[in-house]
C-alpha positions in Angstrom: -47.4 -52.8 199.7 -50.8 -52.4 198.4 -51.2 -49.7 195.9 -54.0 -48.0 197.5 -51.0 -47.7 200.9 -48.3 -46.9 198.6 -50.8 -43.9 196.9 -51.7 -42.6 200.7 -47.9 -42.6 201.8 -46.9 -40.7 198.8 -49.9 -38.0 198.8 -48.9 -37.8 202.3 -45.2 -37.4 201.8 -45.4 -35.2 199.1 -47.9 -32.6 200.9 -45.4 -32.3 204.1 -42.4 -31.2 201.9 -41.7 -27.5 202.8 -42.0 -24.8 200.3 -38.1 -24.1 200.1 -37.4 -27.5 199.8 -39.9 -28.1 196.6 -38.3 -25.3 194.8 -35.2 -26.9 195.0 -36.4 -30.0 194.1 -38.5 -28.4 191.2 -35.4 -27.0 189.8 -33.3 -29.8 189.8 -36.7 -31.7 187.7 -36.7 -28.8 185.5 -32.7 -29.3 184.8 -33.3 -33.0 184.2 -36.5 -32.9 182.2 -34.7 -30.5 180.0 -31.3 -33.0 179.5 -34.1 -35.6 178.3 -36.0 -33.4 176.3 -33.3 -32.3 174.0 -33.7 -34.7 171.2 -37.2 -35.7 171.2 -39.8 -34.8 168.4 -43.2 -35.0 170.3 -43.4 -34.7 174.4 -46.2 -35.7 176.3 -46.4 -34.1 179.7 -49.0 -33.8 182.0 -49.9 -30.2 183.9 -48.8 -29.9 187.4 -51.4 -29.0 189.8 -51.6 -28.9 193.8 -48.1 -30.3 195.1 -47.4 -32.4 192.5 -44.0 -32.1 190.8 -44.1 -28.8 188.7 -44.2 -29.0 185.1 -45.1 -25.5 184.6 -41.7 -24.3 184.2 -41.1 -27.2 182.0 -43.5 -26.2 179.8 -42.8 -22.7 179.3 -39.2 -23.5 178.5 -40.7 -25.7 175.5 -42.9 -23.0 174.1 -39.5 -20.9 174.3 -37.5 -23.8 172.3 -40.3 -24.3 170.2 -40.4 -28.1 171.3 -43.7 -29.9 170.0 -45.4 -30.8 173.6 -48.4 -32.5 174.1 -51.1 -32.5 177.1 -53.8 -35.1 178.0 -57.0 -34.5 177.8 -59.9 -36.7 180.2 -62.0 -38.6 177.7 -64.0 -41.1 179.5 -62.0 -43.6 180.7 -59.1 -42.5 179.0 -56.5 -39.7 177.9 -56.2 -38.2 174.6 -53.5 -35.9 174.3 -53.5 -32.1 172.0 -50.7 -30.0 171.2 -50.5 -26.6 172.8 -48.4 -23.8 172.2 -48.9 -21.6 175.2 -50.5 -21.6 178.8 -53.4 -19.8 177.3 -54.2 -23.2 175.4 -55.5 -24.4 178.5 -58.8 -24.2 180.6 -59.8 -25.9 183.6 -61.2 -28.8 183.2 -61.8 -32.7 184.7 -61.0 -32.7 188.5 -59.5 -29.1 188.3 -56.6 -29.9 186.1 -55.8 -27.5 183.4 -56.6 -29.2 180.5 -56.4 -28.5 176.3 -59.3 -28.0 173.7 -59.8 -30.6 171.2 -58.0 -29.3 169.0 -54.6 -30.8 167.9 -54.9 -34.1 168.3 -51.7 -35.9 169.0 -51.8 -39.3 168.4 -49.9 -41.4 171.5 -47.8 -43.4 169.3 -45.8 -39.7 167.6 -45.1 -39.1 171.5 -41.8 -40.2 171.9 -41.0 -38.9 175.6 -44.0 -39.0 178.1 -43.9 -37.5 181.5 -46.3 -39.2 183.7 -47.3 -38.2 187.2 -47.3 -40.3 190.4 -48.3 -40.1 193.7 -45.7 -42.7 195.0 -43.1 -45.0 193.1 -40.5 -47.8 193.9 -36.8 -48.6 192.9 -38.5 -51.2 190.1 -40.0 -48.1 188.1 -43.4 -49.0 189.3 -45.6 -46.0 190.1 -49.2 -44.9 191.7 -51.3 -42.6 190.1 -54.5 -41.7 191.5 -56.2 -44.7 191.3 -58.0 -44.4 188.0 -55.4 -46.1 185.1 -55.7 -43.2 182.7 -51.8 -43.3 182.2 -51.9 -47.0 182.1 -54.5 -46.7 179.2 -52.4 -44.6 176.8 -48.9 -45.8 177.5 -47.2 -47.7 174.6 -44.0 -49.6 174.1 -43.0 -47.1 171.6 -42.4 -44.0 173.8 -40.1 -43.7 176.8 -42.1 -43.1 179.9 -40.7 -40.9 182.6 -42.1 -40.2 186.2 -41.5 -37.1 187.8 -41.0 -37.4 191.8 -40.0 -35.9 194.8 -37.5 -38.3 196.8 -40.1 -38.8 199.9 -42.5 -40.7 197.3 -40.5 -43.6 197.1 -41.5 -46.8 198.8 -40.0 -50.2 199.5 -42.5 -52.3 196.8 -45.6 -51.7 195.1 -47.7 -54.7 194.4 -48.9 -54.2 190.9 -51.6 -55.8 188.6 -51.1 -57.2 185.1 -52.5 -53.9 183.6 -49.8 -51.6 185.5 -47.4 -50.4 183.0 -43.9 -50.1 184.3 -42.0 -46.7 183.9 -38.5 -46.6 181.7 -37.1 -44.0 184.1 -38.3 -42.0 187.4 -36.7 -38.6 187.8 -36.0 -38.0 191.4 -35.6 -34.6 193.0 -32.4 -33.8 194.7 -32.1 -30.6 196.5 -28.4 -30.5 197.1 
């Protein structure tokens, strides 16, 4: 299916997840994220908003564990990443997303694990985001690229373009 349709299906499905199930999903995703992050040098991670798969608990865990973590800042048509040490390092930015100040820049080549938001995904580890290509512009071959998703966001097949970067893995929440 085309990306616009896949995105619409994924966003609608994600928005319809009941709060109790979402909480169970987020607990499972946190467990999976911690396991992947254990031996990483620098973690890139989006700051979740609205009904996205939650990353706030994971960011708090990184702070408690003194794990270096960098979050995105929209700059023009791309993202830059900046290390943070607490949630107080964030302020409302582009599209209402919490963003870091332009201090403590982290080169994408230094990030060895990148947690990526998505609106939909397929079993080939293709994803749709929000249609602007910000993450595709920074995902490099040296980093391990991981999407964070709820099972309801899965679609059969996403038609991709040459510039779409597939993920290495997608963590899919389990409520059981």
